C-alpha positions in Angstrom: 12.0 4.1 -17.9 8.5 3.9 -18.7 5.7 4.5 -16.2 4.4 1.2 -16.2 7.5 -0.5 -15.4 8.0 1.9 -12.3 4.4 1.1 -11.0 5.6 -2.7 -11.5 8.7 -2.6 -10.3 7.3 -1.3 -6.8 4.6 -4.0 -6.6 1.4 -2.1 -8.1 -0.7 -2.9 -10.9 -0.8 -0.5 -14.0 -3.9 -0.1 -15.4 -4.5 1.1 -19.3 -7.6 2.6 -18.8 -7.8 6.4 -18.9 -10.6 8.1 -16.9 -11.7 11.6 -17.5 -14.0 13.3 -15.1 -16.4 15.8 -16.0 -17.0 17.9 -13.2 -15.2 20.4 -11.2 -12.7 19.8 -8.7 -14.6 20.9 -5.9 -17.1 18.1 -6.4 -14.7 15.3 -7.9 -12.2 15.6 -5.2 -14.7 14.8 -2.3 -16.5 12.4 -4.2 -13.3 10.4 -5.1 -12.0 10.9 -1.8 -15.5 9.1 -0.4 -15.2 6.6 -3.2 -11.7 5.2 -2.2 -12.3 5.8 1.6 -9.7 8.2 2.3 -8.9 9.0 5.9 -6.8 12.5 4.7 -7.2 14.9 1.7 -4.1 17.1 1.3 -4.6 20.4 -1.1 -2.7 23.2 -1.8 -4.0 26.8 -1.3 -2.6 30.1 -3.0 -3.6 32.2 -0.1 -5.6 34.5 -1.9 -7.6 37.2 0.1 -10.3 39.7 -0.9 -11.6 40.2 -4.5 -9.3 37.6 -6.2 -10.4 34.8 -3.8 -14.3 35.8 -4.7 -13.8 35.7 -8.0 -11.8 32.6 -8.4 -13.5 30.6 -5.6 -11.5 28.6 -3.0 -11.5 24.9 -4.1 -9.6 24.1 -1.0 -12.4 25.7 1.1 -15.1 23.6 -0.8 -13.2 20.4 -0.4 -12.8 21.0 3.6 -16.9 21.9 4.1 -17.9 19.0 1.6 -15.7 16.2 2.5 -16.1 13.6 5.6 -12.6 12.9 6.1 -9.8 15.5 7.5 -8.6 17.9 5.3 -4.9 19.2 5.4 -4.3 22.9 3.5 -1.1 23.7 2.6 -0.2 27.1 1.5 
């Protein structure tokens, strides 16, 4: 079944527009949550510690710090 048909069947309107955001997830997630008025953001975490976390960064931490709504981090 086509994705557009699935959306239509549950009462949602499909859009033919594709949007590509050119920024890091650390910037995009809080901006999009603010734009759509989100009350909660749920993000995953790999649970990295030590040097791996330092080298790879923490998107979930950045989202939690830079957003105006609640953030649930799931490991």
